Every structure is written in structure tokens, then in C-alpha cells.
N, C-alpha and C positions, 0 to 999 in steps of 0.2 A: 408568459405566466396564465397559472391556471388559476379556474375562483377560486377557488380557496385563499392561493397568495395573497388575491386583491380584496380578497373582505376585509384583510387582515391588516392590509398596507393601509386602503380607505378609513378603518377604524384608529387606526393611529395615527394619523393625518387630522383628520377631523380630533379627536382627542388632542392632540399640539393644538391647533387653531383656537378650538372655545374653548381649553387652560388660556390662553396668553389673552385671547377678549377678557375672561374675567379676570382675570389678574388687572391687566391694564385698567377696568372699570374700578378696584380697588382703589380707597383714601391713598395717600402716600404714608400718612402712620400705621396704620397697618401692615399697607406694604412692607415697611423694614422689619415689624415686629417677626411678620412670619418668614422671612429670610434671616430672620438671628436666630430664630425659634430652631430652624431648622440645620443650619451650621449648627448651633448648639449638638442637638440634635449627631447629627455627621457625625460631626467631633469625641465627642461622650460614645458612641460605638464603637467608632475606632479606637476609644482608648481598653474598653474594653474586650473586645477581641484581640489588642496587640499583646494586654495583660494572658491574656487565658492560653496566649499563646506561648509565653514567657513560661508561665506556669508549668504547662501541658511538657518544653523543652526543657523544663530540670530537671520534673519526673522520669523521664524520661534518660535524662544523661546518669540520675543518680543511679536508674535502676543498671544501665551499661557499666557505670562505675561499680557496681554490689559482685556484679555478673565477671567481669573480667579479675575485679579479686577476686572471686571464689576458685575459679580460671588458674590463676597465677599462683593462690594454696595448695591446689592437688594437678598442679606441675612440679612447683618445688617438691611437694610430698612422692611424687609419682619419680622424680629425679635421685629424691635421698635412696628410695629405695632400688632406680634402676641402680646407682654404684651400689649399693650392698650386694644385690643378687650376682654382676660381674664381680666383684671382688669373689663370693662364696665359689663361681663358677671357674674362675681359674683358680682357687686355692686345692678348690678339687680336684679336677684337671688335673692340675700338676701332681698333686696326689697317685693319682691315680696310672700316669704313666709311670712314676719312679716306680711303683710295684709290678706294671706290665713290664720295664727294662727289667729287673732283677728276676722278676718269673721268664724270664727270656736268658738270661746271662749265668742262672743257674737252676740246673735241673732242678727240682724235687728233689728226686729220689735219694740226690747228692746229699743233701739234705737228713735226709731221712724220714722225707715225708712222704705221706701219699700221694698221689698222683691226683690233681681239681677232677674232681668228680661231675657229673651236672649240675648241680644242685648249687654250688660254687662261683660254676661260669657262669650262669644265667643270673646270681645272686651279682657278679658285678651290672651286667649287662644291664638290668634295672635300673641299676643308679646310673647307669648311661645316656639312657633311653629319660630317663627324670630330670639328667640336666641338660637334656636336649632339649625338652617340655617351659623348665626353667629360660632355657636362649630363647623361646620361641617366643612366650609372655613379653621379655624382655622388649625383643624386635619391634612388638609391635606397638612400645610406647616410646620407643628408642627418638635419642636427637642426634645430629650431625660430631657432637662428641662422640658418642658412643657405641659409631654402626662400626668401626674400623673395630676395636675392640670386641666386638660381637664377633665381627665374622673371624677374627683369628680365633679364639673360642668354639666356630662351628667346623673349622676348619682342624684346630685340632681334636675336636670331641669321634671327626671322619676320622680321622689314624690312629686317636686309641681303639676305635670300634675294629677297623681291620685290625689290628694287635690280640685285639679278644680271641675273635676269629678266629685267626692263625692255630691261638695256644688250645682256644677249644676242638680243631682240628687237632690237633696235635693227639689232646687228652682225650678224643672217642676213638673208636677204632673207627674203619672205612664202611664198615655193613651197618655199622648201626641207622637206628629208623625211630621216627618219631613215635613207633606207642614200642610201649616198653612192654615184653611179656610174664604175666608173671605168673610162680604156681609153684610146686613143693620146690621144685629143687633149686627155683633162683631163690628161693626163702634160704634154704640151709647153705647156700651156695653163699650168703653177703655177709659172715663173718670172714669171710676167706676173700674175698670179693672188696672189703670195705665200699661198695659201691649204691650211691643214693641214702645215705643211712638217714637225711630225716621221708624219706619216702620211704622205707620199710616201718618208722614208728607210727605212720598211718597207717599201715597196711597190717603191722600185729593188733592195731586196733581194731580195726572190722573183726580179724581173725578170734580178737577174745569175744566176739558176736557173733561165734557162727557162720561169719561174712566174704565170701572169697574176693577176691581184688582180680581179675581177670589182665587189664591191662589198664592204662592210664596213659595222658598225654604229655606227651617229653618235647619243647620247643625246638623247630629247627635253628640253629644259629644264626644261620644269614635271613634266611625268609620271615621269622617270627620277631626279630629286631624291628623291618622297616614298619608292619604291623599293629607292633604294640605301639611305635612312636607312631604311627597314624594315628588309635584307636586312643590312645592318649588324648593329645590333642583337640580329635572330634570330641570329646568326652567333655575339658578341659575349657569349653569354645563354643557347648550343644545351644547355649541361651541365640548364640550370634549367628549358629551357619545351623539351626536346626531345619529351615523350611530350604533353602539347600541342601540340603542332605535326603530332605523325605523324593525333596525332586530325584535328586538321585535314585534315591533307592525304586524308586517308580519306571523308571524311563531307562534301565538294566537295558544296554545293546540300544540305545535308543540316542540320536542328540538332542540336547535340549539346549534352552536357552532359558538364563535366568538374570530379573533385572536387577536392579538395584536404586530402584527410586527412592527407600526412605530408610537407603542405608548409609550413616558416614565416615568417614576413610577411613578411619579405625577399622572398624567393619568390614572395608574392602580390603586391607588390606592382608586380614581373619581369612577372607575367603581365599586370597589367594596364595595365602602360605599355603592352605589346605588343598588346593589344586593340586601345588605343586608336588605335594606329598601323596597326591594319589597318585599322578603319574611315578615319581622314583617310585610308587609300589606299584605299578605295572598294573592298575586300573582301568585307565584312560589313555583311548587313542587322541581323542581329542579335548585339550581344555584351558583355553587363554579369556583373559579379564580383557575387554575392547571398551573403549576410550569412546566413549560419546559426548561433544559437549553441548547440541542440541535437543536430547534431551536424555535421559539417561545412563550410567555406566551398566553394561551389561557384559556376566560368563556366558563362554559359547562351552561344552560340554558334554563326554560322548567315551560312554564308557562301555569295556569290552563286556562281550555277551560269555562269559563261566560264569557255572556254578558256582564257584569262590568266590565271586564282587557281590552275586546274588545273599549269597547267605551272609557273609560280610557287612552288607546295606541291611539287611534284613536283624540280627542281633549279633554278629560276631564281634564286635566293635563294641560293645557294650560288654559283653562278658567280657573281653580284655583289659578295660577301661576299670573297672570292676575293682576286678585281680587284680591290679598295681596301685588303686586308691585302696584298698586294705593291707596289700603286701607295707607298703610305704607308711600306713599310720603304725602298721607293726613295727619297722625298720627304727621309726621316731623315737614313738617308746623303747627300745630297746627287750622288749618280752622275747620269749622264747617263743618258735611255733618250726611248725612241718604242715604241710601239705601237698593236695592231690590237685592234678585241675583234670577236669573230665574223666574222671572215676569212671569205670565200667564195673559194678558191682554180682554179686550173682547173693542173691537173698537161699535159693535151694536149684537143683538142679537144673531146672527149665524155668527160674524167675526170673531174668532178667533186667538190671536199670541201667540209665548213667547217669551221675549227677555234676554239675559245674560246675564247683567250687568246694572242696572241705577240708575245712584246716582243725588243728589242734594248738591253739594258744595254753600255753601253760597249763599241758593236757586236758583243759577244755575240750571239748568237738565245735567244729560252728559251720552250719549248713548250708552254704550261699545257692539262688536259683535265681538269675540276670534275666529279665525278657522286659526286650522292649517293641516288640507287637500289641497291638491294643486285645487280640486275642489268644488270653491269658486264661481263662475260667477257665477250662479244661485242666492247664494244670497245674492250676492252688491247688486241684481236689489230688493231684499223685504228690504235690508234696508236700503237703501233711500227711498223706501218707507212708510217706518215706523219714519224714519225720518223729512218724509214729512206731514206724520198725526201731529205728533207732537208738529209739528213748531219751530224743534231745529235747530238753524244755523249750518252752514257744521262743525265748528268747535268743536261745541257741541255733534258731530255725529263721534263716531270714530271706525271705521271695522280695526281690529288688524289680520292679515293674517302672519304666521309663516314663516317667511324667503322667505317673498315677494320681490323682485326683485327693487331695491328704484324709475326706470325709470319704470316698471308697478304700482308702489304703482302713483307716480307721475300724468302718466297719468289717473288713477282712477281718483285721486282726480279732476282732469282736466273735466274729460266726468259726473261724480256724485255729486250728490248736497252734500258730505260726504269727510270726513277725511277719509285714507287709510295710513296705517302707520303698521310695523314691528313692533318684539319685541324689537328690537333695541333703538327706537327712537319713539314709544306711547306716556313715561311718556311723553318727550320735547311738544309732542304740545296737551297733558292736561293743561302744564304746562301752555302755551300759551291761553288756549284756556280758566282754569278756573282761578280769578282773590284768588290765594292762600293764597296771604302776605297782609295785609291793604295797601300796596301802592300797584297800577295797573303798569304794567308793562309796556315800553318803547315797542314801534315797533325796530324789534332789528332785521336786517338781519344775521341767524343765519352761514352762509356761511362768515361774515367777521371777518380775522383772524388778524386784525389790526387795535382797535379802538385808535383815539389818540384826541389833539384836536379841530383835522377836521373832527371829527367823528359828532360833531353838526350844524346841519343847518346853514349859518348866519342869519334865525329867530331867531332858540335857541339859540344861541349866544347871541343874541342881549336878549334875553329877560333870559339870565342869571347873564346876564352881570352888578352886585349889588354893593352895597357895602357893607362893612361889617355889618355895624349898622343896612344893611331892610335884612341882613342875619339870624343875631345874634337875630331880633328882632321876625322873623317867623320860627327860628326854637324852640321857646319858646312858640309862639305859638302854635307849634305843641309837644310842649313838648319837646321836642328834646333839652334842654339845654344849648348844644356844643357854645361857644366864639369861633369866629375867632380862639385864639388861642389850645382852646383845640381842634377841626376839626385838625387842620393842624399838632399837635402834635401823633392825632390818624392816618394820614395819614403821616408821615413820618416817626411813629412807623412802621407799614402795611410793606413801601418803603422796609425801612430797614433790617427788616427779609426776604421779599423774594431776596432783593440783598445778601446777608451774607449767608443764607443756601444753599449750592447743594442738598440739600435731599426737595423730596414735601412731603407737610401738605395738613393735611385735612381742612375744613375752619371750622369746631371745632377747631382743633389745633390753627391754625393763632388765631380766639374768644379767646379761653383762654390766649393764649399768650400774647396778646395785652390788653386784661381786666383785669389783673393779672400784668400788667406793668404799666397800664395809671389808677390803683388806689391806686397802690402804692406812684409810682409820681405826681399825677395829682390830688388824688382826683375827681376820677370821676365813678359813679359808672358802674355795668358792663352793665345794661339795655342801656344807652345812646349809651355807644360803640360800642355792640353788632347790636343796632338799625343802627348806622350808614354803619359797614362793610355789614349788610342786602344789604340797599340802594344799594353800589358796588358790589355786588352778584347778586342782579337783574337785573342790568345792561351789565349781561355779563362781569364782567374788569378782574374774576378768570378762568384760563383757564386750561385746562390739558394740559398730554404730545403727545398730534399731536392739541394742539391752540385749542382746539374745549374749548367752556364754560360750564364752572362746576356749575352745578345747583344742584345737591347733595350736602348735607353736610358733606355726607360723603365720597365723592370721592377726589381724588390725587387734590390737585391742581399742578402747575410744574412753571406757570409763570401768569403775569398778562398783561392782554391785555396793558395799559399804566401806564406806573410808572411818570405818572407826579402829583403831588399835582392839576392843576389848573383842572386839566382833573375827578381828585375825587368830586373838588368845584362843577364840572356841574351839577353829577351824582346823588352826594346826591340834589343840589337843586332842578332838576328837578322831582325826586320822591315827594318829600314835594309837590314843587306846582300841583303836580295832588293831592298829597291827601287832598288839602287842596279847 
């Protein structure tokens, strides 16, 4: 025993001895008081401590119960969305299968129809890629009850893809190339061949400006389907895959390890799906998820050392993702559009340039440049020059930069004659720039969180203050034959649906519920009800969980900017006035 321990023991024994002697010398009555006081203090201290622990336990139990209820609500909403997504995918897949079988059984020449051109085939393939993207999103949150359905759908989609590729092979010549050469001879023969009509409209737009389109990108049916799938999955899950993607981008041709220390099971599932898609696209020589109970799970990956892989990770995927999102928007809105991907144009004999994406939407030009790297500063000036030479308004020249900060995008939009956006808001700018519906959009401040009767200016209030008879005449003139009573019924159904539900809806869910109810109770056609609701949507009355306007019909709606029928009436009236 060392000297320190001996000293502590000596002090402890001495304290006990002298304390006992002192307690023995105290009179008996005082001893009782001391013992009682000590016992009472001990009991009171024990009660206070026990009461404090009970309160802490109650608070923890209440928090756990609240957390469980929130998770249960989210799980219920997710299950409902999953079920709806599966039903939609099954229905669409069956529809495509029927159409494809008909195309195989009956040659289009016998029906007096032209062969499928590359754009028609590409359109079908694009929709299949979107369907698979929905399946992937659903599978990341699936339960045991739906796993068999999802596996069946995946197999069905693969079968449909094989049929599409076989049709594409028959419909195109064996010596077709990814690059379509465009010259005066091809233009003159266009009406005879009836080939690439949509591309021809864009080419004619450039010709009218004395600009020659030398060639443009034409997707390879087999290869591009895989890469488009991969790009769409990466873009839809970029917030989760960002760090892993950057690791792969900086280590092409090298072996790398990525830890899941701060990732939940859903994030691991998304990474695992991404690995599978990279391997199926022949990008990885090694890619696996390793379970490790002692520390954390991790991924080991090794990509091939090829220029096309580096190009894909550097930004090729981003351009494909932006393209599909724009096409998806236009398809969902039913607008008339044509496009060229990567057109190489000549302003003059030696003045050659290449663009990323060029669209004509309802005859209006839309130029989009996609940049996934941080070194975009030289490109922004070049893009601005293209916008000037093509006589594009700033809102029709959109420069999309991956992960650019809002303030940085705003200041560059201010300094240059273009619109700078990121991957999260570029579709909002496209909606503002292009009339994607037969109604013109009004000038709305997207940062305004509270729209009510005061939202209209005094002048606009004066313009929309009209009698029901005038409104009815006006609606009938525009083929919206809704009486004041019918419009009021639609608005009241909408308000009741929003107020009575504690769960979010998509716009399509709301439209279907109200259309079915109005057809039964008021004998109103579904088209008329849909037109009315679309007017409200384009005036940003539907809001998401952050109280921001809902633009896409598949987004979830949590609330309304206003729940007053009078406000709804003004919005619909305003839209119809602009239409006239």
C-alpha cells in the first residue's frame, strides 16, 4: 500500500473514531433529535429524487409516443402513395404492352401509316424510363406486402424495353448513326422521307435566322436507355448520393471506399440501387456494399478508366437529367414542343458552336445550358453571347448550375442577360418563361406566402367585380359552361376537402375526388371541373408543406393560400379574361 492510500485510510478511521466518541458524549434527547432529523432529511431527499425521476420518465414517454405517432402517420401516407404508384405503373405498363403487341402484330404500312420515326420511339422509351424511376422510388420505401408487385413490374418493364428496342431496330436502317447529318439535301428530301419532323421544325427555326444546323445528337436505343435511367436516378436522389458521386468523380479508374457512418437504412438502399445501375451500365469493375456490425457499413467501388465514364461523372449525367425533367414537364402539361439535343450550329463559315438543349415550345424558343462543375464562369459569358445572337429574352435562356447558391445565381442573373438557376428551381423559371397552358400565367410573386382578397390590386378588383350573369356569359363563350351555382359547388367541395383532411393530396387526387363528386351530385363533366381547378393551380393557390406554390400535378398539397370562394372566383375570372 503506497503512502497516499495509507494517509487516506488513516484520515477515514480517525474521522469515524472521533465522530463516534463525540456522538456518545451527546445527551440522549439530543441524540434522538439528530437521528430523527437525519432520517427525515434522507427520506425527503429520496422522495424528491424519486419524483424527479418519474417526471423525467413521463416526459421521455410522451416524446417517444409523439415520435411514434409521427412515424406512423408518415408510414401511412407513404403506404397510400406507394399503393397508388403501383396501380398507376401497372396500368401504364399494361397499356404500353398492348400498344407494343399491336405494333408488332400489325405493320404500320398496312394501316397506311408511316413507320415509327426515331422521335416516336424515343418518346416511348422516355416514358418507360420515367416508369422505372417511379418503381425505384417506390422500392426504397416498400414493405413486404408490395415487394412481389414491384419485382413483377420491374420484370414487365424489362420485357417492354426489349420489345421497344426490337421495334427500333426494325424501324431504323442498319447503318444508322448517333449523329444525323443535316444539309441542304436532307432538308429538300424531308417531305419525301417524312423523317424527324419534330427536329425539322427546330432546324427551320434556325434557318430563318440564317443559322445552319450541321448535326445533332440522336440517342442509341440500347446504350442511352441505360444511361438515361442512371442519370434520372442520380438526379432524383442527388441530395443523398452527392458525397458518393463526388468520390467516384474524383477517383475514376481507382478503387475507393465510402463509409455509411451517418446514413440511415433508406440512404443505404438508395446507394445500393445506384451501385447496381452503375454496374449494369458497365461503369464499375467492382461495386458492393459491405456489412460491418463493429463500426459501420461501407461501399467498395472501382470504376473503369475510360473517358466516357469521366465525362458522365463530370456532367454528362446532369444534362441527361435536365433533359428528362423538362420533357416530363412538357408531357404532363400537354404542350406542343420540339427539340434538338447537342445541336452543332454555324453562325457563319468558320463560326461554329455547340448548344446543350434547344426547345421550341408552342413556337417559343428555349435554350438551356447544363453545368455540373464549379468552373462555369467562362461558360456563362459564352452562353450569354448565344442568347444575344439568337435574340432570346433573358427568361428564355436558362443557365442551370448544379448546387449554385441562391445569392450567387441571383447576382449573375442580374449582371448577365440570362436566367441562372439550380437543379431545384429551374423548372419554376421554365414555367414562367413558356406558356405551358392555354391560359397565360399572371405575374405572381413566388415569395408571397399569403394570398387572399387583398392579393389583387385595386384596379384588378374593379375589373373582376362583375355580375353572375356576366360571368356565366363569359364562361360559356370560352366553353366553360359553369353556372354560378356550379362554380360555387366546385369551390365549396375543394374547401371542404382541404379543411376536413389532415393528410396531403396530390393535385391529381384532388381533381379526381372533386370530379367524381360533381359528376354524381351536379352532373358536371370532368373536363369542366378540371379546367376550373387548373386555373387555381396556375395562380399558385395550392401550397406544399413549406407554404410554397405547387407547380407539378404530382406534388403533394398541404394547404391553400386562401380558402375564400370569392378569391377563387377572381382567379378563374382573371385567367379567362386573359384567354379571351
